[in-house]
Each structure stands twice: as structure tokens, then as C-alpha cells.
C-alpha positions, -999 to 999 in steps of 0.1 A, spaced: -631 -400 -328 -612 -372 -314 -640 -351 -318 -658 -381 -295 -642 -387 -275 -636 -348 -269 -672 -342 -266 -675 -373 -243 -645 -355 -215 -668 -322 -214 -697 -336 -210 -682 -351 -178 -665 -324 -168 -698 -303 -172 -714 -329 -151 -686 -323 -123 -691 -289 -122 -726 -292 -106 -709 -318 -81 -683 -294 -72 -710 -266 -67 -728 -284 -46 -702 -298 -27 -690 -265 -17 -654 -274 -27 -621 -258 -15 -602 -235 -44 -574 -260 -53 -607 -283 -61 -615 -262 -91 -627 -273 -122 -588 -266 -138 -574 -294 -115 -595 -320 -127 -594 -310 -166 -555 -308 -162 -551 -342 -147 -578 -360 -171 -547 -349 -198 -526 -372 -176 -501 -369 -205 -508 -334 -217 -527 -321 -245 -498 -344 -271 -495 -371 -250 -531 -388 -238 -552 -409 -259 -589 -416 -241 -590 -451 -252 -601 -468 -219 -603 -504 -236 -576 -533 -237 -557 -515 -264 -554 -484 -242 -515 -486 -242 -507 -490 -277 -520 -457 -293 -503 -429 -308 -499 -394 -287 -513 -368 -307 -479 -354 -315 -470 -380 -335 -474 -373 -373 -460 -397 -391 -487 -422 -385 -474 -451 -412 -444 -449 -396 -456 -452 -362 -474 -484 -373 -443 -499 -389 -428 -496 -354 -456 -510 -339 -451 -538 -360 -411 -541 -352 -426 -542 -316 -446 -572 -320 -433 -598 -344 -408 -623 -332 -371 -623 -345 -360 -650 -363 -324 -657 -379 -334 -652 -413 -366 -636 -425 -366 -601 -431 -370 -574 -418 -371 -597 -386 -338 -611 -392 -309 -612 -371 -321 -631 -341 -290 -643 -321 -265 -663 -314 -276 -661 -284 -309 -639 -269 -330 -629 -241 -366 -632 -260 -371 -633 -294 -396 -605 -297 -404 -571 -279 -440 -574 -269 -433 -611 -253 -415 -588 -222 -445 -562 -227 -481 -585 -227 -501 -559 -239 -475 -527 -239 -476 -531 -200 -461 -540 -169 -445 -583 -171 -464 -605 -154 -457 -625 -119 -450 -661 -131 -445 -693 -114 -416 -708 -137 -388 -686 -158 -397 -697 -199 -388 -668 -220 -415 -682 -244 -446 -679 -217 -466 -652 -227 -466 -621 -205 -432 -634 -189 -414 -601 -184 -387 -610 -158 -349 -611 -164 -326 -626 -143 -300 -606 -122 -271 -622 -113 -247 -606 -86 -223 -622 -62 -227 -616 -19 -215 -578 -26 -244 -568 -58 -213 -570 -85 -231 -584 -114 -213 -616 -124 -195 -606 -154 -191 -638 -171 -225 -637 -180 -244 -604 -196 -259 -580 -172 -293 -595 -184 -283 -628 -185 -295 -650 -220 -312 -679 -215 -316 -690 -255 -296 -694 -283 -294 -702 -316 -280 -734 -334 -253 -745 -327 -246 -720 -298 -257 -731 -261 -273 -707 -243 -251 -696 -210 -282 -705 -183 -305 -736 -192 -339 -722 -183 -355 -756 -177 -331 -756 -143 -343 -724 -130 -370 -728 -101 -393 -698 -88 -404 -699 -53 -429 -682 -44 -425 -676 -1 -452 -661 25 -441 -631 42 -455 -616 73 -446 -577 81 -441 -560 116 -484 -559 115 -493 -593 109 -504 -588 74 -535 -574 98 -544 -536 95 -559 -521 128 -598 -527 123 -591 -565 116 -587 -565 79 -560 -589 67 -540 -596 38 -509 -615 22 -479 -606 5 -452 -631 -9 -417 -626 -27 -398 -647 -48 -368 -670 -44 -349 -681 -73 -322 -711 -75 -302 -720 -103 -285 -752 -99 -246 -754 -109 -259 -777 -139 -274 -750 -155 -246 -726 -161 -225 -733 -193 -201 -703 -183 -180 -702 -150 -190 -673 -127 -167 -648 -128 -170 -614 -113 -141 -587 -131 -123 -617 -140 -125 -637 -109 -143 -668 -102 -167 -673 -77 -180 -706 -63 -213 -717 -75 -239 -715 -51 -225 -681 -36 -241 -662 -62 -275 -644 -57 -301 -641 -81 -333 -620 -80 -362 -609 -109 -366 -575 -120 -399 -575 -145 -401 -550 -175 -425 -519 -170 -451 -502 -192 -438 -483 -217 -462 -458 -229 -452 -419 -221 -415 -427 -216 -415 -398 -247 -431 -376 -219 -403 -386 -190 -375 -379 -216 -390 -346 -222 -387 -332 -185 -362 -309 -184 -325 -318 -168 -324 -289 -145 -359 -299 -133 -349 -331 -124 -320 -319 -106 -341 -292 -86 -364 -321 -76 -331 -343 -61 -318 -307 -48 -356 -305 -26 -353 -339 -17 -324 -334 -4 -327 -303 17 -360 -323 33 -334 -346 46 -341 -372 20 -319 -403 18 -311 -401 -15 -284 -425 -38 -249 -415 -32 -243 -431 -65 -268 -405 -76 -267 -375 -56 -239 -361 -36 -248 -331 -13 -261 -304 -39 -252 -319 -74 -252 -346 -97 -228 -375 -83 -201 -380 -111 -219 -416 -120 -253 -397 -118 -248 -383 -151 -253 -405 -183 -216 -410 -197 -200 -378 -211 -238 -363 -222 -244 -347 -193 -281 -359 -186 -287 -372 -154 -301 -407 -154 -341 -417 -159 -350 -446 -173 -353 -485 -159 -353 -494 -119 -314 -488 -116 -317 -452 -130 -295 -470 -155 -300 -450 -185 -303 -411 -195 -320 -402 -228 -345 -423 -246 -326 -425 -277 -303 -444 -254 -327 -457 -231 -342 -493 -223 -358 -496 -256 -333 -485 -282 -308 -511 -261 -334 -536 -262 -343 -539 -297 -304 -548 -299 -297 -566 -269 -328 -586 -261 -326 -602 -294 -293 -596 -304 -301 -581 -340 -270 -558 -349 -279 -524 -364 -257 -500 -377 -245 -485 -345 -244 -514 -329 -225 -539 -348 -219 -565 -322 -233 -590 -303 -245 -586 -266 -223 -611 -256 -193 -616 -230 -154 -622 -237 -160 -653 -210 -186 -669 -232 -172 -668 -262 -140 -683 -251 -165 -714 -236 -181 -718 -271 -155 -717 -288 -136 -746 -270 -169 -764 -274 -166 -796 -298 -201 -795 -304 -204 -761 -317 -171 -764 -333 -184 -794 -353 -217 -775 -366 -202 -737 -366 -193 -737 -405 -223 -756 -414 -243 -727 -402 -222 -698 -407 -200 -707 -437 -190 -671 -445 -172 -669 -410 -150 -701 -422 -115 -672 -423 -85 -695 -408 -105 -728 -410 -98 -731 -372 -130 -735 -357 -119 -724 -325 -104 -691 -340 -133 -685 -364 -158 -683 -336 -142 -667 -311 -137 -641 -338 -173 -639 -350 -182 -640 -315 -164 -612 -304 -166 -593 -337 -173 -555 -338 -178 -553 -371 -207 -577 -380 -233 -573 -408 -262 -552 -401 -291 -570 -397 -320 -535 -388 -319 -508 -413 -318 -477 -402 -354 -471 -416 -361 -499 -395 -347 -484 -369 -363 -449 -368 -394 -461 -370 -390 -483 -341 -381 -452 -319 -411 -431 -337 -434 -463 -322 -413 -460 -294 -413 -423 -281 -447 -419 -295 -470 -437 -272 -496 -419 -256 -503 -423 -217 -544 -432 -212 -563 -403 -195 -574 -402 -157 -605 -416 -156 -636 -407 -133 -618 -381 -114 -651 -363 -106 -663 -392 -87 -663 -384 -49 -649 -416 -33 -621 -406 -59 -614 -373 -50 -617 -383 -15 -585 -405 -23 -567 -383 -42 -566 -358 -14 -559 -388 11 -530 -399 -8 -511 -366 -7 -527 -361 32 -508 -392 37 -474 -383 23 -472 -409 -6 -474 -375 -33 -437 -372 -16 -421 -398 -36 -448 -403 -62 -451 -365 -75 -482 -359 -92 -473 -334 -122 -440 -322 -141 -440 -296 -169 -419 -306 -199 -394 -285 -212 -388 -278 -252 -377 -312 -259 -349 -309 -278 -336 -347 -267 -300 -358 -277 -287 -394 -287 -255 -401 -269 -254 -427 -301 -249 -401 -326 -282 -416 -344 -303 -388 -338 -293 -352 -341 -306 -330 -315 -347 -326 -320 -343 -344 -349 -380 -339 -366 -386 -373 -376 -393 -387 -336 -428 -372 -317 -418 -343 -290 -436 -329 -263 -425 -293 -254 -444 -275 -228 -469 -303 -216 -481 -304 -180 -482 -343 -174 -492 -365 -145 -470 -395 -142 -470 -397 -103 -432 -403 -101 -403 -379 -86 -382 -402 -109 -360 -402 -77 -348 -438 -64 -356 -449 -28 -352 -481 -8 -383 -498 6 -359 -526 24 -380 -553 8 -371 -592 16 -350 -602 -15 -351 -568 -27 -340 -552 -59 -301 -554 -66 -286 -527 -42 -323 -515 -30 -321 -485 -47 -351 -481 -69 -370 -455 -92 -402 -443 -79 -425 -461 -105 -450 -439 -125 -479 -447 -119 -502 -432 -145 -523 -458 -163 -518 -488 -139 -553 -489 -134 -557 -502 -170 -533 -530 -163 -558 -560 -154 -580 -550 -190 -547 -547 -213 -522 -577 -201 -543 -596 -180 -528 -591 -143 -522 -565 -122 -487 -575 -111 -472 -542 -94 -434 -539 -82 -403 -549 -96 -403 -583 -94 -446 -589 -98 -447 -595 -58 -478 -572 -55 -511 -587 -70 -532 -559 -57 -527 -523 -49 -530 -529 -11 -505 -557 -14 -478 -531 -34 -486 -505 -6 -480 -525 28 -447 -537 12 -432 -502 12 -439 -506 48 -407 -522 65 -391 -502 97 -364 -490 76 -386 -482 44 -387 -445 33 -418 -451 31 -428 -466 65 -446 -432 82 -468 -433 49 -479 -468 54 -487 -463 93 -512 -436 87 -523 -458 55 -528 -483 80 -544 -462 105 -573 -450 80 -608 -467 78 -615 -495 56 -634 -469 35 -610 -447 32 -582 -467 28 -603 -482 -4 -609 -447 -17 -570 -440 -23 -571 -481 -40 -598 -463 -65 -580 -433 -69 -546 -451 -78 -564 -472 -100 -583 -444 -116 -548 -424 -129 
């Protein structure tokens, strides 16, 4: 299959060469960029599969395919309470499987209701006070599911999502008369849905004063490649943007160097993963954490529940929970006092290990080994026109086209993997094309993401979302149903991307469509 894919690629490149000579391209439009950019994940990280399974392929860098497939197995299967190797679900959880949040391994789908079991619902709740501080009596990613005899911190059946229309500064109309629509979500949770009081750093706030937003999951393919971008390259990008006058998140960058909170713990690595840039190395990134905190499945380096003390206290005093606790957890009858035993169980930091080390290693081989789909049809003249315009109007300032990976001697803040552990796929010295500067910017959208700062989402592979996931929804809460909508949500008068959107608006329809076609091609 690799030989066939390679032959197909070189046939396309050969055909494009004729096209280039006929059109007398500029020097930068030579064959070299076309070949390089087609390999979106470099030679070690690209798959030429463009079918519905495009996001699921192992990268050429994966040496142990059996381990990769076993990790995939763990990603796709539902966890339960008592069925090895998928045991350990709960007592509180967000989803019972990873793929439930990442349909087709991609971005979550826009939903009209918050129901964890709805296929493709990648939504996570973000509950804060009016100042953006997390409600600390809930977990950072609030749980809406529980195993008996426990009760969920939030009753998801009472959560209401409304999609409201939004009119931008231009009346949702381009100068040539073409129109578009914009929508955004409003989330309401009544007081009766909360099992715990709403507290921020131990201080209770009144119901109704909280702010609720949605964040959807993003595609997980290619994250190993992003982890391989050198720390000093990330720092150079921040410095370049700072010197150019960009407004950068002060929590990440201070003048000419990282802010103290811009580095991940005491590892010295800059944060790079999640919309909020809350995670550093992939080995302690979203996937490494999700297999624990989404399902609450313990492992040797996480022998505790993803849980708040407030919840443990409330649950331990609940007569319904007390009446059934020993029935479900007879091994935790330590004192004969259910309130004490429930609290101690929920707050324990020495729980039995539910996921074996071998299973976790296989999961991370899979997670780090997912390939990126190759860019498609780059020899198409309309796509090349879109590529040129994308750069001319300034989109590439934030959606930086390419990076070069370093030696990829990754680290693990948990100490589970040694530096450069040979079991995990590595991507040294690869030119990759994620189309992201890996920096946070602000778009000032209605009902915006918490803090307003959001990492530039990589665009690679997103054009295959419809075939891989069944939807093409974009942005952090899936409010954009099309590429056009996603672009126009960048257009607030305060947005860091305002000037680019103004230029986009004033293009002809054919040029706007060319940019969309290019974005779908990469």
C-alpha cells in the first residue's frame, strides 16, 4: 500500500510540474514546496489515507504496530466498573470512552443538548464565577455521570443549550451581497441540577451568578508531532510576535521571556496543548490525563480519583449513598462508619491500580503515533490561488504554516517515561505543516472561551472532518458550521484577526471560495 500511495503522489507531482511550467510560476512556487507541504506531518508522520479512517492511521514512525492497535482498542472501547482491561469506571466520570468525545478521532460535533452518551458530544462544561475563576467545588471538567451508589455533581438532564443568532458589524453580509449566518451557544443550569454548593476557593457563591460555557474536544491526530517542536522554537515564535507588537497573554509571556506560569510546572517546558495552553509535554498532556480524569480510571502514577473535597464531603453525608455504599464497596468497610469510609474512599491517594502499566504504555504509543493526513490536491490552480491569498491577507501570521521538529527527546513530568523512551514513536527533524503558531490570541466572540485567550487551532487535516466524523463544526464550542462562519467569527472590532477578516470580506466571491478550498485541502 505504501508503494501505491507513493506512486500516486509522484504521478500527481509530475502532472503538477507540467502545470507549473505552463503557468510560469514564481520561484517560491516551485515543486519543492508542493512536495513538502503534501507531507503535512513530514515523512515520519504523514498518511496518504483520505477516507473516513484518515485520522486513525499509525504514522510511519510507529515501530510496534501491535502495541499501537492495542492502544487504539483502549481508546475505542467503553470502560466499565468491573470488566478487565476496561475496568475502573467512576465513581464519577465525564464519558465512559475516549472516542465518545472524539468521533472518528476528530473534533467534537455541535450538539443541541448536553447528553454525555450522545455520539460525537465532545462538550466539556466550563463553570466559573464572574471573574473567570473556576468553581472549585466542581472539577475543572465537571462530571455529569456517576456509578452507583453515587450521584453526579451536575444532573445533565437539566442542562439546557440554546443556539442564538448573532449579527456582526457588517450585518452578516459581504460587500457583493452574499450573506452568512452566525450562531453561538447559551448554557443554562438550574440550581436544582447541582449536587454540590458552588464554591470558589472555599467561598460559596450564589446560584445564578456562575458563568457556564462549552468547550469541545479537538482532533488528536498529529499531537506527537506538535510535541516534537523544540521548546526554543516556540520561544522564538513568542518573541517574534512580541517584537511585532502582538498582544500576548501575560500569563504566558512577559516582555522577552516566558512568564513563570507560561512554563509547565518545574519541567521548564512551555505549555502548548489544549485551547488554554494548560499542558506541556504530551506525556502529561490531554490524552495522558483524559484516560484518567474523563473515566476516573486509576493507574500506578494516578492512584486517586478526579474529585473535589467538597463532593466527597457532601456524598459522605448523603443517606442514600450511605445506605448502599458497603453493598458496592465492601472492601472499603474500614471503620463501620459509612460517612467516614465514604469520605476516605473518595479522597484516598492510594487506591488500587485499575489500568496496568503495559496498557498505559500501549495507549501512549497509539496517542503519540497517530499520523496526519497528507494535504490534498495542492496542484489545483484554485487551491494554489487560495494558498497565496491566505498568506497575503495575513491569516498565516497566526496560522503559521510550517515548523521543523527537533531531536524529539521528549520528557514526562510524571516520571513514567524516560527521556526519549524508545517505546514511544519519535519524529526528529521533520518539516511539518500544522498551520498554527501555537500561541494564544483573542477573538472577542460573543460568549467567548474562558479568559478569551485561545491557542491557534492547527488546521491540518480539518478538511476531512465531514467524512471522518460526520460534521465540519469548528471553533472551541463548535459554533462555526462552515469555514466561512469560522473566519467571520474572527472579525470582532477588538479581535487580533480583525484586519485579516476585513481583507477577506473585500475579496471577490471566487477568491473567498479559493481560500476555503485551500483550507479544506490542507
